[in-house]
N, CA, C and O of each residue as an XYZ file, in Angstrom:
336
protein
N     -23.574     29.838    -18.156
C     -23.200     28.580    -17.582
C     -22.011     28.725    -16.744
O     -21.146     29.551    -17.035
N     -21.920     27.967    -15.716
C     -20.686     27.997    -14.873
C     -19.738     26.951    -15.271
O     -20.036     26.153    -16.159
N     -18.609     26.913    -14.658
C     -17.556     25.898    -15.013
C     -17.992     24.469    -14.732
O     -17.551     23.551    -15.424
N     -18.862     24.249    -13.717
C     -19.360     22.916    -13.515
C     -20.205     22.427    -14.641
O     -20.162     21.235    -14.948
N     -20.996     23.294    -15.297
C     -21.795     22.944    -16.426
C     -20.846     22.697    -17.663
O     -21.106     21.827    -18.494
N     -19.806     23.452    -17.736
C     -18.926     23.262    -18.877
C     -18.250     21.921    -18.881
O     -17.962     21.373    -19.944
N     -17.989     21.375    -17.696
C     -17.329     20.104    -17.628
C     -18.232     18.976    -18.169
O     -17.738     17.888    -18.466
N     -19.566     19.228    -18.300
C     -20.433     18.184    -18.775
C     -20.610     18.181    -20.283
O     -21.202     17.254    -20.836
N     -20.098     19.220    -20.960
C     -20.148     19.320    -22.348
C     -18.868     18.800    -22.942
O     -17.790     19.159    -22.469
N     -18.943     17.952    -23.980
C     -17.746     17.514    -24.738
C     -17.517     18.591    -25.785
O     -18.350     19.467    -26.018
N     -16.341     18.484    -26.407
C     -15.963     19.413    -27.433
C     -16.969     19.309    -28.588
O     -17.376     20.329    -29.145
N     -17.366     18.099    -28.944
C     -18.342     17.818    -30.022
C     -19.686     18.465    -29.732
O     -20.329     19.035    -30.613
N     -20.082     18.363    -28.504
C     -21.386     18.943    -28.131
C     -21.317     20.426    -28.189
O     -22.256     21.053    -28.679
N     -20.236     21.044    -27.706
C     -20.085     22.489    -27.800
C     -20.064     22.949    -29.225
O     -20.674     23.961    -29.570
N     -19.340     22.184    -30.088
C     -19.275     22.549    -31.508
C     -20.642     22.564    -32.108
O     -20.983     23.472    -32.866
N     -21.455     21.547    -31.775
C     -22.816     21.410    -32.353
C     -23.707     22.611    -31.968
O     -24.393     23.205    -32.799
N     -23.658     22.926    -30.690
C     -24.467     24.030    -30.164
C     -24.034     25.355    -30.819
O     -24.869     26.167    -31.216
N     -22.736     25.548    -30.918
C     -22.232     26.796    -31.521
C     -22.565     26.891    -32.996
O     -22.939     27.960    -33.477
N     -22.433     25.772    -33.734
C     -22.840     25.815    -35.137
C     -24.289     26.202    -35.331
O     -24.633     26.995    -36.207
N     -25.151     25.608    -34.472
C     -26.585     25.929    -34.542
C     -26.832     27.442    -34.299
O     -27.620     28.080    -34.997
N     -26.142     27.973    -33.306
C     -26.432     29.326    -32.916
C     -25.765     30.397    -33.873
O     -26.140     31.569    -33.915
N     -24.790     29.900    -34.595
C     -24.078     30.897    -35.467
C     -24.625     30.935    -36.891
O     -24.132     31.716    -37.705
N     -25.624     30.120    -37.221
C     -26.342     30.177    -38.493
C     -25.430     30.282    -39.716
O     -25.611     31.171    -40.548
N     -24.451     29.383    -39.830
C     -23.662     29.334    -41.059
C     -22.533     30.383    -41.118
O     -21.904     30.535    -42.165
N     -22.264     31.114    -40.008
C     -21.268     32.122    -40.031
C     -19.867     31.471    -39.908
O     -18.872     32.149    -40.162
N     -19.761     30.198    -39.533
C     -18.515     29.570    -39.330
C     -18.561     28.143    -40.004
O     -19.619     27.530    -40.144
N     -17.339     27.660    -40.409
C     -17.242     26.360    -41.007
C     -16.039     25.668    -40.327
O     -15.133     26.314    -39.800
N     -16.080     24.371    -40.366
C     -14.989     23.527    -39.782
C     -14.579     23.918    -38.369
O     -13.400     23.937    -38.014
N     -15.625     24.237    -37.559
C     -15.353     24.670    -36.190
C     -14.848     23.617    -35.356
O     -15.425     22.531    -35.304
N     -13.755     23.877    -34.668
C     -13.173     22.956    -33.666
C     -13.078     23.692    -32.349
O     -12.634     24.838    -32.291
N     -13.497     23.025    -31.302
C     -13.451     23.579    -29.900
C     -12.654     22.653    -29.055
O     -13.045     21.512    -28.808
N     -11.505     23.158    -28.598
C     -10.679     22.369    -27.703
C     -10.964     22.848    -26.265
O     -10.711     24.009    -25.943
N     -11.473     21.986    -25.427
C     -11.738     22.383    -24.073
C     -10.563     21.747    -23.221
O     -10.260     20.554    -23.240
N      -9.955     22.728    -22.479
C      -8.904     22.386    -21.602
C      -9.259     22.867    -20.185
O     -10.224     23.611    -20.005
N      -8.492     22.447    -19.199
C      -8.789     22.858    -17.802
C      -8.792     24.334    -17.667
O      -9.661     24.931    -17.031
N      -7.769     24.934    -18.300
C      -7.553     26.409    -18.130
C      -8.334     27.259    -19.083
O      -8.328     28.480    -18.926
N      -9.037     26.676    -20.106
C      -9.836     27.483    -21.003
C     -10.074     26.766    -22.350
O      -9.928     25.548    -22.460
N     -10.422     27.520    -23.309
C     -10.880     27.009    -24.622
C     -10.037     27.597    -25.739
O      -9.623     28.756    -25.701
N      -9.795     26.740    -26.751
C      -9.121     27.131    -27.964
C     -10.181     26.960    -29.069
O     -10.855     25.931    -29.122
N     -10.326     27.947    -29.935
C     -11.278     27.946    -31.053
C     -10.471     27.864    -32.389
O      -9.487     28.581    -32.567
N     -10.892     27.010    -33.281
C     -10.265     26.946    -34.580
C     -11.431     26.787    -35.601
O     -12.479     26.238    -35.261
N     -11.237     27.266    -36.834
C     -12.175     27.124    -37.916
C     -12.021     28.281    -38.868
O     -10.989     28.948    -38.935
N     -13.140     28.499    -39.633
C     -13.236     29.560    -40.560
C     -14.465     30.353    -40.334
O     -15.536     29.782    -40.128
N     -14.360     31.664    -40.364
C     -15.507     32.528    -40.229
C     -15.750     33.333    -41.528
O     -14.793     33.632    -42.242
N     -16.959     33.671    -41.828
C     -17.139     34.412    -43.049
C     -16.698     35.963    -42.874
O     -16.406     36.643    -43.857
N     -16.674     36.440    -41.638
C     -16.242     37.744    -41.399
C     -15.726     37.895    -39.981
O     -15.809     36.958    -39.188
N     -15.203     39.047    -39.657
C     -14.698     39.309    -38.267
C     -15.791     39.161    -37.224
O     -15.580     38.653    -36.122
N     -16.959     39.623    -37.617
C     -18.076     39.564    -36.657
C     -18.363     38.089    -36.300
O     -18.607     37.750    -35.143
N     -18.326     37.244    -37.316
C     -18.625     35.817    -37.019
C     -17.525     35.194    -36.063
O     -17.818     34.376    -35.191
N     -16.286     35.629    -36.286
C     -15.170     35.189    -35.441
C     -15.420     35.678    -34.033
O     -15.303     34.872    -33.109
N     -15.753     36.928    -33.796
C     -16.012     37.461    -32.456
C     -17.262     36.817    -31.805
O     -17.259     36.501    -30.615
N     -18.356     36.627    -32.636
C     -19.516     36.055    -32.125
C     -19.248     34.604    -31.611
O     -19.791     34.186    -30.589
N     -18.431     33.888    -32.323
C     -18.083     32.512    -31.928
C     -17.358     32.556    -30.559
O     -17.655     31.780    -29.650
N     -16.425     33.470    -30.458
C     -15.703     33.615    -29.182
C     -16.685     33.969    -27.995
O     -16.643     33.382    -26.914
N     -17.503     34.903    -28.272
C     -18.478     35.356    -27.166
C     -19.392     34.226    -26.779
O     -19.575     33.961    -25.591
N     -19.984     33.536    -27.774
C     -20.910     32.439    -27.430
C     -20.221     31.248    -26.789
O     -20.793     30.605    -25.909
N     -18.996     30.943    -27.217
C     -18.206     29.835    -26.554
C     -17.935     30.186    -25.129
O     -18.121     29.331    -24.264
N     -17.531     31.320    -24.835
C     -17.217     31.723    -23.475
C     -18.478     31.727    -22.632
O     -18.413     31.339    -21.465
N     -19.608     32.139    -23.149
C     -20.859     32.110    -22.415
C     -21.363     30.659    -22.211
O     -21.796     30.302    -21.116
N     -21.305     29.850    -23.246
C     -21.683     28.494    -23.202
C     -20.901     27.602    -22.193
O     -21.461     26.826    -21.418
N     -19.581     27.779    -22.272
C     -18.669     26.870    -21.543
C     -18.281     27.469    -20.209
O     -17.868     26.729    -19.315
N     -18.395     28.791    -20.030
C     -18.002     29.376    -18.757
C     -16.528     29.305    -18.511
O     -16.105     29.304    -17.354
N     -15.736     29.246    -19.526
C     -14.331     29.167    -19.469
C     -13.709     30.312    -20.248
O     -14.343     30.785    -21.191
N     -12.468     30.812    -19.913
C     -11.861     31.866    -20.703
C     -11.453     31.312    -22.008
O     -11.202     30.114    -22.134
N     -11.377     32.187    -23.017
C     -10.826     31.824    -24.315
C      -9.366     31.985    -24.301
O      -8.854     33.096    -24.162
N      -8.646     30.852    -24.447
C      -7.132     30.926    -24.459
C      -6.612     31.460    -25.800
O      -5.659     32.237    -25.864
N      -7.276     31.011    -26.855
C      -6.888     31.422    -28.202
C      -8.052     31.323    -29.209
O      -8.768     30.322    -29.240
N      -8.230     32.360    -30.020
C      -9.192     32.314    -31.063
C      -8.365     32.273    -32.333
O      -7.946     33.305    -32.857
N      -8.139     31.063    -32.818
C      -7.293     30.809    -34.037
C      -8.123     30.765    -35.294
O      -7.663     30.297    -36.335
N      -9.341     31.249    -35.203
C     -10.279     31.212    -36.345
C      -9.770     32.122    -37.512
O      -9.320     33.240    -37.256
N      -9.835     31.668    -38.740
C      -9.489     32.408    -39.932
C     -10.669     33.144    -40.502
O     -11.748     32.560    -40.605
N     -10.527     34.358    -40.868
C     -11.601     35.057    -41.516
C     -11.358     34.983    -43.036
O     -10.301     35.391    -43.518
N     -12.328     34.467    -43.775
C     -12.148     34.270    -45.200
C     -12.902     35.283    -46.041
O     -12.484     35.597    -47.155
N     -14.010     35.799    -45.520
C     -14.715     36.880    -46.265
C     -15.468     36.454    -47.466
O     -15.856     37.311    -48.260
N     -15.713     35.164    -47.668
C     -16.520     34.735    -48.809
C     -17.758     34.016    -48.287
O     -17.854     33.719    -47.097
N     -18.648     33.753    -49.127
C     -19.936     33.088    -48.716
C     -19.957     31.614    -48.952
O     -20.902     30.949    -48.528
N     -18.956     31.059    -49.613
C     -18.964     29.628    -49.875
C     -18.027     28.969    -48.906
O     -16.944     29.497    -48.652
N     -18.426     27.748    -48.310
C     -17.548     27.061    -47.400
C     -16.260     26.672    -48.116
O     -16.291     26.379    -49.311
N     -15.169     26.662    -47.439
C     -13.918     26.201    -48.046
C     -13.953     24.741    -48.498
O     -14.529     23.909    -47.796
N     -13.381     24.412    -49.600
C     -13.392     23.092    -50.096
C     -12.439     22.125    -49.342
O     -12.671     20.917    -49.322
N     -11.362     22.677    -48.719
C     -10.408     21.858    -48.035
C     -10.915     21.632    -46.602
O     -11.051     22.584    -45.834
N     -11.186     20.400    -46.255
C     -11.779     20.067    -44.971
C     -10.751     20.134    -43.833
O     -11.107     20.045    -42.658
N      -9.460     20.294    -44.202
C      -8.395     20.271    -43.229
C      -8.240     21.643    -42.534
O      -7.375     21.792    -41.670
N      -9.078     22.659    -42.905
C      -8.956     23.997    -42.328
C      -9.429     23.928    -40.891
O      -9.422     24.939    -40.189
């Protein structure tokens, strides 16, 4: 997708698409779309999930990743604290 297409997606829409494509590899995903790029936040089950989120977000939105602030937890159960 190009940057024109990215401007038509809201953060919530991008989060929904990414969650669907990541098949439970991430929880509490937050995508902040800015003019200059994207900031990712949330929890990934492993480093691969974190990198996959970054790759898919960049491809989906057509914007550079400014920061990947996702935490890698390494367990299979979603975190109980929703503030993550």
